[in-house]
C-alpha positions, 0 to 999 in steps of 0.5 A, a space after each residue: 834678121 836684126 835683133 836689138 837687145 833691151 835694157 841690160 841684155 847682151 846677145 853673144 855668139 859662142 867661140 868654139 874651143 879647141 877639140 884637141 887636148 894639150 897632149 894631142 888627144 882629139 875629143 869627139 863632139 859629145 865629150 867636149 864641153 860647151 865653150 864658156 866664152 864668146 863674142 858680143 854681137 849686140 848689147 842693149 842701152 843699159 838698165 835704169 837705176 832707182 832714180 830712173 837714170 840709165 846706167 850704161 852697159 859695161 860691154 860693147 859689140 866685139 868684146 870677147 867675154 867669159 860667162 857661166 856654163 848655164 848662163 843665157 837663153 838660146 835663140 836662133 837668128 838666121 839659123 845660127 844659135 846665139 845666147 841672150 843673157 843679162 849683163 850680170 851673167 857675164 863674168 869678165 871681158 877678155 882683154 888682148 
């Protein structure tokens, strides 16, 4: 199934964080926090401003992004859990 987000919505796949602390302690799945970073899988065209002009979205497919812990809505696509969120919920793009 292919999903095309509308307006300024973005579809994100969470990137799993390391489950071992810096000191070498392995965290069980229940103790680990959900990651606050992910990869943009799909993005809408943008949002219309007050004049009706389309303001393009600031992220593109493949970007690594940071977002708030409770941001987005969970959606299942082909058995995989993804997040659908507004562009405003994205805090930053991780540049390499």
